[in-house]
ZAMARGU-4260 file (C-alpha; in steps of 0.2 Angstrom, whole numbers, plus 5000, padded with zeros to 4 digits):
<rodrens>
0) 5045/5043/5111 | 5060/5056/5115 | 5048/5069/5117 | 5037/5061/5130 | 5053/5056/5141
5) 5058/5076/5140 | 5041/5080/5146 | 5045/5065/5163 | 5056/5077/5174 | 5060/5057/5183
10) 5068/5054/5165 | 5087/5052/5167 | 5088/5061/5148 | 5078/5077/5156 | 5092/5079/5170
15) 5105/5076/5157 | 5097/5090/5148 | 5096/5102/5161 | 5112/5099/5167 | 5123/5116/5164
20) 5132/5118/5147 | 5122/5104/5137 | 5104/5112/5143 | 5111/5130/5135 | 5114/5124/5119
25) 5100/5111/5118 | 5089/5125/5123 | 5097/5142/5119 | 5100/5149/5102 | 5112/5162/5109
30) 5122/5150/5117 | 5124/5141/5103 | 5130/5157/5090 | 5139/5160/5107 | 5150/5145/5105
35) 5154/5147/5087 | 5160/5167/5088 | 5170/5159/5103 | 5177/5145/5091 | 5168/5131/5103
40) 5159/5124/5087 | 5170/5109/5089 | 5165/5108/5108 | 5146/5112/5103 | 5145/5098/5088
45) 5153/5085/5102 | 5139/5088/5114 | 5125/5091/5102 | 5130/5074/5094 | 5131/5066/5112
50) 5115/5072/5117 | 5106/5065/5102 | 5115/5047/5103 | 5111/5046/5122 | 5092/5050/5117
55) 5094/5037/5104 | 5100/5023/5113 | 5088/5028/5127 | 5074/5028/5115 | 5083/5010/5109
60) 5083/5002/5124 | 5077/4985/5126 | 5069/4988/5143 | 5048/4990/5141 | 5043/5009/5146
65) 5031/5013/5161 | 5012/5006/5155 | 5002/5022/5150 | 4988/5024/5163 | 4979/5032/5147
70) 4963/5022/5141 | 4959/5023/5122 | 4941/5027/5117 | 4930/5030/5104 | 4916/5041/5105
75) 4901/5045/5095 | 4895/5064/5091 | 4883/5070/5080 | 4889/5067/5062 | 4907/5063/5069
80) 4916/5052/5078 | 4931/5053/5090 | 4946/5043/5092 | 4955/5049/5110 | 4970/5039/5118
85) 4975/5051/5130 | 4990/5060/5119 | 4979/5065/5105 | 4962/5067/5099 | 4956/5064/5082
90) 4940/5069/5077 | 4931/5063/5060 | 4914/5067/5050 | 4904/5052/5052 | 4901/5045/5037
95) 4911/5056/5026 | 4928/5051/5035 | 4935/5070/5034 | 4947/5075/5047 | 4939/5089/5055
100) 4950/5090/5070 | 4967/5086/5080 | 4968/5091/5098 | 4986/5088/5105 | 4996/5097/5119
105) 4985/5110/5123 | 4981/5115/5106 | 4960/5113/5103 | 4963/5109/5085 | 4978/5111/5075
110) 4971/5110/5058 | 4964/5124/5050 | 4950/5134/5052 | 4940/5131/5036 | 4926/5120/5030
115) 4927/5104/5039 | 4928/5098/5023 | 4943/5106/5018 | 4954/5101/5033 | 4961/5084/5031
120) 4956/5074/5016 | 4958/5060/5002 | 4955/5065/4985 | 4957/5059/4965 | 4958/5066/4950
125) 4948/5056/4937 | 4940/5057/4922 | 4931/5045/4908 | 4942/5043/4895 | 4941/5055/4879
130) 4930/5066/4890 | 4942/5078/4895 | 4945/5095/4890 | 4959/5104/4887 | 4956/5117/4901
135) 4952/5105/4916 | 4965/5091/4922 | 4949/5078/4927 | 4936/5079/4937 | 4944/5081/4957
140) 4933/5069/4971 | 4938/5075/4986 | 4932/5057/4992 | 4915/5058/5005 | 4913/5040/5014
145) 4894/5035/5013 | 4897/5022/5027 | 4907/5023/5042 | 4913/5005/5051 | 4923/5001/5066
150) 4936/4986/5059 | 4944/4984/5077 | 4941/4991/5095 | 4951/4984/5111 | 4962/4993/5123
155) 4978/4994/5111 | 4969/5001/5095 | 4955/5006/5086 | 4952/5006/5066 | 4938/5015/5057
160) 4932/5012/5038 | 4926/5025/5029 | 4919/5016/5012 | 4911/5022/4998 | 4905/5008/4984
165) 4902/5012/4965 | 4883/5014/4960 | 4884/5002/4944 | 4870/5015/4937 | 4881/5030/4940
170) 4889/5039/4926 | 4897/5053/4935 | 4905/5043/4949 | 4922/5038/4947 | 4921/5018/4945
175) 4930/5012/4959 | 4925/5006/4978 | 4935/5017/4990 | 4938/5012/5008 | 4948/5024/5020
180) 4956/5019/5035 | 4961/5028/5050 | 4973/5020/5065 | 4976/5025/5083 | 4987/5014/5093
185) 4987/5017/5113 | 5003/5028/5119 | 5004/5033/5101 | 5008/5053/5098 | 5000/5050/5080
190) 4987/5040/5068 | 4989/5030/5055 | 4980/5031/5037 | 4976/5021/5021 | 4965/5017/5006
195) 4960/5004/4999 | 4956/5006/4979 | 4946/4992/4969 | 4939/4991/4953 | 4928/4975/4949
200) 4928/4966/4932 | 4916/4973/4919 | 4917/4991/4926 | 4919/5004/4914 | 4936/5012/4905
205) 4942/5027/4918 | 4958/5038/4918 | 4966/5042/4938 | 4979/5058/4937 | 4981/5058/4954
210) 4976/5053/4971 | 4984/5059/4988 | 4979/5064/5007 | 4979/5082/5010 | 4980/5089/5028
215) 4979/5110/5030 | 4986/5117/5049 | 4980/5131/5056 | 4991/5144/5047 | 4991/5156/5062
220) 5002/5143/5073 | 5015/5134/5059 | 5025/5143/5051 | 5041/5134/5050 | 5041/5120/5037
225) 5056/5105/5036 | 5059/5092/5023 | 5075/5088/5026 | 5090/5095/5035 | 5095/5107/5022
230) 5077/5111/5016 | 5068/5119/5030 | 5065/5136/5032 | 5052/5150/5038 | 5037/5151/5028
235) 5026/5166/5020 | 5007/5166/5025 | 4995/5159/5010 | 4987/5176/5012 | 5003/5183/5004
240) 5000/5174/4987 | 4984/5185/4985 | 4983/5199/4974 | 4987/5213/4979 | 4999/5206/4990
245) 5005/5196/4978 | 5010/5195/4960 | 5008/5177/4948 | 5020/5175/4938 | 5020/5164/4923
250) 5009/5151/4930 | 5001/5151/4945 | 5007/5140/4958 | 5021/5155/4955 | 5021/5171/4966
255) 5031/5184/4968 | 5027/5191/4987 | 5025/5211/4984 | 5018/5214/5000 | 5019/5199/5011
260) 5013/5201/5032 | 5032/5198/5037 | 5043/5208/5026 | 5055/5197/5029 | 5048/5189/5012
265) 5046/5205/5003 | 5053/5201/4985 | 5053/5183/4984 | 5046/5170/4975 | 5033/5157/4981
270) 5031/5140/4970 | 5027/5123/4979 | 5036/5116/4965 | 5052/5121/4974 | 5050/5109/4989
275) 5045/5091/4976 | 5055/5077/4983 | 5061/5061/4974 | 5052/5047/4982 | 5067/5038/4989
280) 5069/5056/5000 | 5052/5057/5006 | 5051/5049/5023 | 5048/5062/5034 | 5043/5082/5030
285) 5030/5092/5041 | 5028/5108/5050 | 5034/5117/5068 | 5023/5128/5078 | 5039/5136/5086
290) 5025/5148/5098 | 5020/5130/5105 | 5034/5117/5101 | 5023/5107/5091 | 5026/5098/5077
295) 5016/5092/5063 | 5022/5077/5053 | 5020/5064/5039 | 5031/5049/5042 | 5029/5037/5027
300) 5041/5019/5033 | 5038/5011/5014 | 5036/5020/4995 | 5030/5003/4989 | 5015/5011/4985
305) 5020/5025/4978 | 5021/5025/4959 | 5037/5025/4947 | 5050/5021/4955 | 5062/5029/4968
310) 5066/5043/4959 | 5049/5051/4953 | 5048/5069/4962 | 5030/5073/4973 | 5025/5086/4980
315) 5026/5086/5002 | 5025/5101/5012 | 5021/5117/5006 | 5012/5136/5009 | 4998/5132/5016
320) 5002/5127/5026 | 4997/5110/5019 | 5006/5093/5021 | 5001/5081/5009 | 5003/5060/5006
325) 5004/5060/4986 | 5005/5041/4980 | 5003/5044/4963 | 5003/5058/4954 | 5008/5063/4936
330) 5022/5078/4940 | 5039/5076/4932 | 5031/5062/4918 | 5017/5068/4911 | 5001/5059/4903
335) 5012/5041/4902 | 5008/5041/4920 | 4989/5039/4920 | 4981/5026/4926 | 4973/5020/4912
340) 4960/5006/4915 | 4952/4996/4901 | 4932/4993/4900 | 4931/4977/4914 | 4947/4980/4919
345) 4949/4973/4937 | 4962/4982/4949 | 4966/4981/4968 | 4979/4993/4977 | 4982/4998/4995
350) 4990/5017/4994 | 4999/5019/5012 | 4998/5016/5028 | 5007/5035/5031 | 5008/5040/5051
355) 5003/5055/5054 | 5013/5060/5069 | 5014/5075/5083 | 5029/5079/5094 | 5030/5091/5110
360) 5046/5102/5118 | 5046/5108/5136 | 5045/5128/5133 | 5062/5133/5135 | 5069/5121/5121
365) 5073/5125/5106 | 5058/5117/5094 | 5067/5118/5080 | 5074/5101/5085 | 5056/5093/5086
370) 5062/5089/5067 | 5077/5079/5072 | 5066/5069/5084 | 5054/5067/5071 | 5067/5060/5061
375) 5071/5047/5073 | 5052/5040/5075 | 5054/5039/5055 | 5067/5026/5060 | 5055/5017/5071
380) 5041/5016/5060 | 5053/5009/5049 | 5060/4994/5059 | 5039/4991/5061 | 5034/4988/5043
385) 5026/4981/5039 | 5013/4985/5051 | 5005/4971/5062 | 4991/4976/5066 | 4983/4984/5051
390) 4964/4977/5049 | 4962/4972/5032 | 4968/4957/5023 | 4974/4967/5007 | 4987/4971/5020
395) 4999/4959/5019 | 5013/4955/5037 | 5028/4950/5035 | 5029/4933/5037 | 5013/4935/5022
400) 5028/4943/5009 | 5044/4937/5002 | 5064/4945/4997 | 5076/4945/4985 | 5094/4948/4985
405) 5108/4946/4975 | 5124/4955/4969 | 5125/4966/4955 | 5142/4970/4946 | 5146/4980/4930
410) 5156/4975/4916 | 5163/4988/4906 | 5180/4981/4898 | 5185/4998/4892 | 5184/5004/4910
415) 5191/4989/4920 | 5197/4972/4916 | 5188/4964/4929 | 5168/4966/4934 | 5164/4981/4943
420) 5155/4979/4962 | 5136/4991/4957 | 5140/5002/4973 | 5125/5016/4976 | 5115/5005/4962
425) 5095/5005/4965 | 5087/4988/4962 | 5069/4984/4961 | 5055/4975/4959 | 5042/4981/4947
430) 5026/4974/4935 | 5035/4964/4922 | 5039/4974/4907 | 5054/4980/4896 | 5070/4990/4902
435) 5065/5004/4910 | 5047/5001/4909 | 5046/5005/4931 | 5046/5023/4924 | 5030/5023/4920
440) 5023/5008/4929 | 5008/5016/4939 | 4994/5002/4943 | 5006/4990/4953 | 5018/4989/4969
445) 5037/4993/4968 | 5050/4986/4980 | 5068/4996/4978 | 5085/4994/4988 | 5100/5000/4986
450) 5117/4992/4984 | 5131/4993/4996 | 5149/4996/4991 | 5152/4975/4985 | 5135/4977/4975
455) 5125/4965/4987 | 5106/4971/4988 | 5093/4965/4999 | 5073/4967/4992 | 5064/4963/5009
460) 5044/4965/5012 | 5040/4961/4995 | 5021/4958/4992 | 5015/4939/4984 | 5016/4944/4963
465) 5023/4944/4950 | 5040/4953/4946 | 5054/4958/4935 | 5072/4965/4941 | 5075/4981/4936
470) 5091/4992/4941 | 5103/5008/4938 | 5120/5010/4943 | 5129/5028/4946 | 5143/5032/4935
475) 5135/5020/4920 | 5122/5025/4906 | 5106/5014/4903 | 5096/5002/4914 | 5098/4983/4919
480) 5084/4974/4916 | 5082/4957/4920 | 5065/4950/4913 | 5063/4932/4920 | 5049/4934/4928
485) 5050/4932/4949 | 5033/4924/4955 | 5036/4930/4974 | 5023/4921/4987 | 5024/4923/5007
490) 5039/4915/5015 | 5049/4915/4998 | 5068/4920/4999 | 5075/4920/4981 | 5096/4922/4983
495) 5100/4925/4963 | 5119/4926/4966 | 5130/4937/4956 | 5119/4948/4942 | 5130/4958/4928
500) 5125/4973/4919 | 5133/4977/4903 | 5130/4994/4900 | 5128/5000/4882 | 5147/5000/4875
505) 5156/5001/4855 | 5173/5006/4858 | 5183/5016/4869 | 5178/5032/4875 | 5184/5050/4864
510) 5176/5063/4873 | 5163/5064/4887 | 5153/5077/4892 | 5144/5074/4909 | 5143/5061/4922
515) 5129/5048/4921 | 5119/5050/4935 | 5102/5052/4927 | 5100/5071/4933 | 5109/5085/4927
520) 5114/5093/4943 | 5132/5092/4937 | 5131/5106/4922 | 5132/5124/4924 | 5116/5132/4934
525) 5119/5151/4932 | 5112/5162/4948 | 5094/5168/4948 | 5088/5184/4943 | 5089/5194/4958
530) 5070/5199/4956 | 5066/5183/4957 | 5075/5174/4972 | 5069/5159/4985 | 5082/5164/5000
535) 5082/5143/5005 | 5091/5142/4987 | 5104/5154/4987 | 5121/5147/4990 | 5114/5128/4991
540) 5117/5113/4982 | 5099/5114/4975 | 5102/5131/4967 | 5090/5122/4950 | 5077/5126/4962
545) 5076/5145/4959 | 5061/5151/4948 | 5066/5158/4932 | 5081/5150/4926 | 5074/5146/4911
550) 5076/5164/4907 | 5092/5166/4910 | 5098/5157/4895 | 5092/5169/4884 | 5100/5184/4893
555) 5118/5176/4893 | 5116/5170/4874 | 5105/5184/4866 | 5111/5180/4848 | 5121/5167/4848
560) 5120/5149/4857 | 5131/5139/4867 | 5148/5132/4859 | 5156/5119/4869 | 5175/5113/4866
565) 5176/5094/4870 | 5193/5094/4873 | 5195/5108/4883 | 5179/5117/4890 | 5173/5110/4910
570) 5155/5104/4907 | 5151/5112/4925 | 5156/5129/4919 | 5151/5131/4901 | 5138/5118/4899
575) 5120/5124/4902 | 5110/5115/4911 | 5095/5114/4902 | 5092/5118/4881 | 5080/5129/4881
580) 5073/5142/4869 | 5076/5158/4867 | 5066/5171/4870 | 5064/5187/4856 | 5060/5204/4859
585) 5043/5202/4851 | 5037/5191/4864 | 5042/5175/4854 | 5053/5161/4855 | 5065/5151/4843
590) 5072/5137/4842 | 5090/5132/4847 | 5107/5123/4839 | 5121/5120/4853 | 5138/5114/4845
595) 5150/5102/4850 | 5167/5104/4845 | 5182/5092/4843 | 5197/5086/4834 | 5202/5070/4827
600) 5220/5067/4828 | 5229/5058/4815 | 5228/5039/4824 | 5211/5041/4819 | 5215/5041/4799
605) 5213/5025/4796 | 5195/5021/4807 | 5182/5013/4797 | 5164/5009/4803 | 5153/5018/4813
610) 5157/5029/4829 | 5143/5030/4842 | 5135/5045/4852 | 5127/5041/4865 | 5115/5054/4873
615) 5107/5051/4888 | 5093/5062/4893 | 5089/5070/4911 | 5072/5076/4903 | 5064/5082/4887
620) 5046/5093/4887 | 5038/5095/4871 | 5055/5095/4865 | 5064/5088/4850 | 5082/5084/4850
625) 5090/5082/4830 | 5108/5077/4829 | 5119/5084/4813 | 5137/5081/4810 | 5150/5094/4800
630) 5134/5101/4790 | 5118/5111/4800 | 5111/5112/4786 | 5108/5093/4783 | 5093/5088/4780
635) 5083/5077/4785 | 5095/5076/4800 | 5109/5061/4806 | 5094/5056/4817 | 5080/5065/4825
640) 5070/5057/4842 | 5054/5066/4834 | 5045/5075/4847 | 5046/5067/4865 | 5041/5071/4880
645) 5029/5081/4892 | 5035/5081/4911 | 5036/5100/4912 | 5051/5098/4923 | 5058/5115/4918
650) 5044/5126/4923 | 5043/5113/4939 | 5060/5116/4944 | 5067/5099/4943 | 5085/5093/4938
655) 5076/5077/4930 | 5061/5069/4924 | 5061/5052/4912 | 5076/5045/4908 | 5080/5042/4889
660) 5094/5036/4880 | 5098/5035/4861 | 5113/5028/4852 | 5117/5036/4838 | 5128/5030/4821
665) 5139/5041/4815 | 5147/5035/4799 | 5168/5038/4799 | 5164/5046/4783 | 5154/5060/4790
670) 5171/5067/4801 | 5186/5072/4796 | 5203/5075/4804 | 5207/5090/4811 | 5190/5102/4816
675) 5173/5092/4820 | 5157/5098/4823 | 5138/5090/4830 | 5125/5100/4828 | 5112/5099/4843
680) 5097/5106/4837 | 5080/5107/4850 | 5067/5118/4835 | 5053/5115/4845 | 5046/5132/4852
685) 5031/5139/4857 | 5033/5139/4874 | 5049/5144/4886 | 5047/5128/4895 | 5049/5116/4880
690) 5067/5111/4879 | 5078/5097/4887 | 5092/5093/4900 | 5105/5081/4899 | 5112/5067/4907
695) 5127/5063/4899 | 5135/5063/4880 | 5148/5052/4874 | 5159/5049/4859 | 5162/5031/4855
700) 5177/5027/4843 | 5176/5012/4831 | 5179/4996/4841 | 5194/4993/4830 | 5204/5006/4840
705) 5204/4997/4856 | 5218/5003/4865 | 5214/5003/4883 | 5210/4989/4896 | 5201/4976/4885
710) 5207/4959/4894
</rodrens>
């Protein structure tokens, strides 16, 4: 909406934009650099914020905009259907439902120039149980509809359906009915898309691995990618990844750019996984054509339809230029997140809608500011959710949904004598299950809210259904789980009052390593090998996204493993952020054993009972954790997880995958006054990507030495 005002010379905002210093600030990069050099950065910031405050306030004014004279139309062509609202023209293949063309702002087609079926499409990866080979992830189905139907057509909106019904006699097609929908509104600079997946009772068993909407843009136009305020850059071309211009590294997705078309990218590593995002942060991402001053964005106003809760990581935009809306994937979790449907199991789920939004600025205005305008449009879409204009009865409007509210408190008498408001905790509704089961839940919907400073939360616009309440709080280990079945119905408003989470705790803290935040981000993350860098992440808070950091461990510890003194060492400097295998000169790998050294003084000598070792893991990939105390040769070990995890977080530059919590009893007889050592061994070693990331480790004294703040 701001872009439309920018293009209207009579609007008050454009007059403000074109006034002296403000115009120069917004439109001229050189002038902004001049202000900074002249120590005018404060002035520049104030002017810049003032501009956007005015823009947002004008955008939110209650006065309606003048009615557009543009007409919303639907055109039928040979093998295509076209939706046109005078701002944007969307062309779809008929009846397949592939997005073949998007005309906008003088650009005939913003999409890639390849095959029509390879420009914009819904697809999924699936398999019949037991038929997947080791060399394939399943069958890729670029969902090709067989029927086109107009669901709604009036002066305000058009909604089209492209559907495919499973043939019960088929033994080669996925046993799911799929209905892809596309919606265009009058006066809207974009279109919406969602899909309805349905299985009927009696249908055969099937596995679904991945469900997404993919859109590929014109590589000659869209070169600048933005996925967050601090993760945006000019990107290499897809041609740069192909040998001899590019050299594949340890896996096909990672490529070193040897001879890119644009020399500025020479020597960098490109890998789509370096641009993954947590579900809670996937609100808007996309691309800018700087020469045309045009932005292409995917806006996701709700993540209720995504799998595995707010921390699940998904791909978004990456080299192509590609824009993805991934609704379900096993990335950063593994096979545990495959949707397994049993013989006869019925199921229905709506994925989306997402909003594909295009914006533009007049020539001369810095096109990179299109990102900020897209963020403003995201807020508008979030306020409109759930959309009222969707034709399907399977997408309930706001008055057909319910809400749950309350207050979450944390009770840990070894930290505070009073209950602590769970500020910043995530509280959510998901399918009934066990503690932490929301991490692996993927067939239903999930609804999450972030608690405010005093611990109050409100989960709104919840679909009808049966749920448990789950939560996790930063600064505390474990998960809260309320196993009450909450039956949400249209219009229901449930206030739960005060809820109290008591995290695992048996005694006072003898020592601790890390911060309980479900990630390994607080630990020591090395600089990358200069031969394998992504310039975006140099001097960046997300430096763990650099390629090849697993190899840095062997370089820092070529012959002996890490030793950490819990009494004096700093985890941000001495604790390597992942326990991986050590590469050998012959090309093989060895497991690793880390040591935690600490002392017990005289006031511990009369202790009896078990100490408690709490180990929270941020991820595990085909790994095992063995714990021994003061005897490295003990067999069996005091504790073992056995082999756990297959989330591939290490290779995919993540800082967490699935969360694991283990509580290990340490007999007082295994400890001694003076020096003690806990050995953490990860013995499995056939790959550089096997290993663990720790979230937090704590050793608790037996409760008898409680001398802190118990009341």
